[in-house]
C-alpha positions in Angstrom: 68.6 -3.6 -78.3 68.1 -1.6 -75.1 69.1 1.8 -73.7 72.8 1.0 -73.0 73.4 -0.5 -76.4 71.7 2.3 -78.1 73.7 4.9 -76.2 77.0 3.1 -77.0 76.0 2.8 -80.7 75.4 6.6 -80.7 78.9 7.0 -79.3 77.7 8.8 -76.2 78.6 8.5 -72.5 75.9 8.7 -69.9 77.0 12.2 -69.0 76.8 13.3 -72.6 73.3 11.8 -73.0 72.2 13.4 -69.8 73.3 16.8 -71.0 71.5 16.3 -74.3 68.2 15.1 -72.8 68.1 16.9 -69.5 67.7 13.5 -67.7 70.0 13.1 -64.7 73.0 10.8 -65.3 72.1 8.8 -62.1 68.6 8.2 -63.6 70.2 6.9 -66.9 72.5 4.7 -64.9 69.6 3.3 -63.0 67.7 2.5 -66.2 70.7 0.8 -67.7 71.6 -1.2 -64.6 68.1 -2.3 -63.7 67.8 -0.2 -60.5 64.8 1.5 -62.1 62.2 -0.3 -64.2 62.7 1.1 -67.7 59.1 0.0 -68.5 57.9 2.6 -66.0 59.9 5.4 -67.6 57.9 8.6 -68.1 56.7 9.2 -71.6 58.6 12.5 -71.7 61.9 10.7 -70.8 61.2 8.1 -73.5 60.7 10.8 -76.1 63.8 12.7 -75.0 65.9 9.6 -75.2 64.5 8.3 -78.5 65.1 11.7 -80.1 68.7 11.9 -78.8 69.4 8.3 -79.8 67.5 8.4 -83.1 65.4 5.3 -82.4 61.8 4.3 -81.7 60.8 4.5 -78.0 60.1 0.8 -77.9 63.8 0.1 -78.7 64.8 1.5 -75.3 63.2 -1.4 -73.5 64.7 -4.4 -75.5 61.3 -4.7 -77.0 57.8 -4.9 -75.6 57.4 -6.5 -72.1 55.9 -10.0 -71.9 
């Protein structure tokens, strides 16, 4: 599914998700728009996001990389 879709499914804006997770909104935007490689996300950020979005961390990346 991917980060953007999970965030939207949760009914959150990037700003709201940033406040919940402590991850900068600019970082979230970078992951969603491909400026940052989501597969290189820190484990801490992956856990924060998966908890906030109630998903498994692998769902943040649209599945496992090839």
